N, C-alpha and C positions, 0 to 999 in steps of 0.2 A: 648421418643419422638413419637409423632403420625407418623404412617407410611406415607411416601410420595409417590406421583406418579410423575415419572420422564419421560418426553418426550424427546427423543433424535432424532435429525434430522441431524446427522453427519454420513457420510458413514463409519461406523466402521468395522474393522476387528474383527475376533472372539477374538483375544487376548485383544482387547480394550474393548469388551463387558464384558469379564471375569473380567477385572480390575475394571470396574465401578460397576459391580454386587458385587464384593468382598468388595468394599467400602460401598455400600448401599444395602446390601443383602436383607434386609427386605422390601425394596421399591418395588413398582410395576413399571415396565419399559414398555414404549411404544416406539417402534422403527419405524421411517418412514423417509421420506425425504422432503425437503422444497416444492417440486413440488406437492406432493400428500397428505401432511398433511391436516387434516380437522380441522375445528373450534371446532368440538366435542372433538377431541383429545386434542386440546389446552386447552379447558375448563376443562378437567380432571386433568391437570398438575399443580402441586405445583412448579415444577422446570422444566425449558426447557434448554437443552444443544443444541446450534446451532441456526442458523438464520432462522426465519420464517417471513412471510410478516408482516410488522409493524402493519397493520390494525388488524391482528389476535391477536397481543400482546395487542393492545388497548382494544379488546373485551374480553380478557381472564378473566375467572371468579375466578379462585383459585390461579393464578400465584403469587408467592412470589419472585422468583429470575430467571432472564434470563441471562444465560451465552452464549454470542455470540461465534461463531467459527471464527469470523473475527477480525482483528485488528481495522478496521474502525467501527464506531458506530453512525455516524451522523444521520442516518435514525431512530434510536431508542432513542437517548438521548434527547427526548423532553417530557415535562411534560404531554402533551396530548396523548402521546403514552405509555410511561412506567409508568406514574403516580408515586406512592410512592413505587414501587417495586425496588428491587435491580437489578442493571445492571452491568455486568462485560464483559470485552473484552478479546480477545486472543492476546493482545499485547505481542510480544516476540516470537510468533510462526513462523513468516514469514521472519525474518531477512536474513537467508541464501538464501532462494529461490528468493526473490525479488531482493536482492542486486546482486546476481550472474547473474540474468537475465539482469538487467540494466547495469551491468558492461560488460557483453557480447555485449550488444547493443553499448556501448561506444567504445569498441575495434573494433567492426565491422565498425562503422562509421569512426573511425580514419584510418583504413586500407582499407576503401571503399569496404568492402565485399558485402554490399548491392547493390552497383553498378555492381559488377562482377556477382552477382546472377541475376540481371536484364539482363546483357549481355548474360548470359547462356541461358536464356529463348528465346532470340533473335538469338541464335546460333552465337553470335558475339565474335570473338577473337580480343580483343583490350586492349590498355593500358589506364587506368583511371587516370594516373598521380601520382603526389607526395602524400605521406601519412605522418601521424604524429605518434609520439611515446608517449605512456602513461608516460614514464620516463621524458619527456620534457613538461609535461602538468600541468598547474595549474587548479585544480579541486575544484570548490566551491560546497559543499554539504549542501543543505538547509534541516534542520530537522535531528537532531542527536539522534533519537530514536533508537530502535533496528535495523531497516533496514538501516538507515543512517550510523550508527556506523559500520555495516558490510561492507557497500560500501566503507566508508572512509578507513577501514583497508585494503581492497583489493587494492584500488588505491595507498595507501601509500606503501604497500608491493612491488608493481611493480615500485616504484620510482616517483610517482606523488607528487606534492606539494599540500597538502590538506588544504583548508580553510573551516572550519566548521562554520555553522550558527545555533544558538539556540535561542529560544524565551526567555529563562531565563539564568542567569549566572550559570556556572558549571565549575569545573576544566577541563583543557584541556587534553584529552587523548593523549597517546604517539604517536598514529598513525594520529594525526591531528597536522599540523604545526602551524596553527593559529586558534583561536576560537573567534568568534565575536557574538554579539547579532543581532537579526533580523533587528533592527533599523539601522544597519551599512551597509546593503546590497548595497544600491545605490552607496556608496563610493567605494565599493570593486568590483563591477561588471566589470569595465574596465580591471581588472587584470586577470580575469578568462578565460581560454581557453575552459572550459566546465562547465556549470552550471547544477547541477543535483538536482531535487526537490523530496523530500519524504514528503512534507507537507500534513497534513490531510485537509479535507474539514471543513471550519468554516466560520463564518461571517467575521472574520478578514482576512482570507486568500482568500476568494472568489474573483476571478478576479485580484489578486495582480500582476500576470505576464501579464502586458498589454503593450501598446505602449511605455510608459516611461521606463519601465523595459528593453524591448528589444533594445531600442535606446541607453541605457547605456552599453549594452554588447559589448565586443570586436568584431570588424568585423571578420567574418569567424569563430567565436566561435560556440560551439554546445550547444543546450538546450535539456535536457532529463527530462522527467516527469514519475516518478514511484509512485507518491503520489495520488493525486486526480485530475480529469480532470477539475473540476470547479474552480481550483486555477488559470487557464490560460484563457485569452481571446483568443479564437481560431482565431478570425478575426485578432487580432493584431499579433499573431504568424505567420499566413499565410502571412500577408503583409511584415513582417520582412524577411521572407524566399523569398518571391517573389521579393523583392527589393534587395536581395543579401546582406543584413546586417548581417544575420546569415549564418554560413556555413552549418548548417543542424539541424535536430531535430529528436530525438528518443523518441517515445511515447508509453507507455503501457496503458495509460489512456487518454481519450479525453473528450471534452465537445462540443456537446452532446455525449452520449455513449449509443448504438453503434454510431460510426461516420457514417453519412448517405452515402450510396454508391456513390452519385454524388458529394460528397465534394471534392474540388480541392486538399486538402492535400494528398489524395490517389495517385494522379498522379505526385506528385513532387518527382523527383529522389533523392533529398537530404533529404527526410523524410523516416524514418523507423518506421513502426507502427506494434505493436502487440496488440491483442484484450483483454487487461486486463487479461492476463494469467500468469503474473509473480508470483502471489500468488497461490491460489487454492491448489490442492493436486497433481500437476504434479511431484513435488519432494516428494518422499515417506516420508522423515523424517518430512515434514511439518505436515502431519496427526498425526504422533507420538507426535510432539510438541503440537498440539492442544489438543489431548487427555490427555497429561500430565498436561496441564494447567487446563483442565476441572476436571480431577481427583483430583488434589491438592485442587482446590476450593470446590469441592463436599465434600471432607473430612473435610475441614474447616467449611463449612456451617453446616454440620450435627453435628459438635462438638461445634458450636456456636462461632467460631473464626472469626476474620475480614478477608474478602476475598481479594485476590490479584486482581489487574487490575480493580479496581472500577472505574466506569465512572460517571463523574459529569453530571447532567441532566439540560439542558437549560430550563428556565422558559418562554422563548419567545414563 
């Protein structure tokens, strides 16, 4: 096989570099990061491991396969960006990190820890009132991929009643009490004390959490989003919170993103916001997971085998 040039824009440790070089020892490796990678480097690459600006992908001259370091792929899975090249994601790398982050946000909201943190900043010693328990909570999890499954497992392990929502039929996991299709959401919403979304961005999902959705939710219930910001109508969410229909919201993703500094959501005490940090490499095992997926696919690519986590490309 002709020697390949592999561009890597993932912050690798030395052990990771050694692993990849062992798999493709005859290849020429170029290491950089997404902020400083050049079009010249992109044009040299047959294979790219990691996310680079989509416009660079579009202009790439030799690229045959792009392995993203993210689970999300909506910016790349377009015919005018990726063309006829192979595109794969890192689905499966972020389940532990994102699910634990969002589960911590849920517990914090239930125990009002976000309010006590606000009180601490004001040097205020006060009682914020009654709290709720995860063991008495009906949690609806939208999206039972790698992340959603991890979250459902955590919630079920601590006694929550878990309603899982999937786009297509599948057997019900033991840590999910009920499994339903996405078309059943509206009928199920009034039962949920907490609705947690891990849905990806797509034409079908864009703006699906709007006024009608929030109107159907149980009064004082919680809405959490660890999926994609554009699945939510931010205005509709704000109104539901402002009018007291929802008990609170915990958001690691927003629309727009970053959330503008003057947006009223920032100042709502019942809203807990983190700046899309649940994934990334803050949890060290996540980087190991990403590299393991890249390494397995690199081995398969060089052997002519079918790759894992292939991404379908939209022709729109």
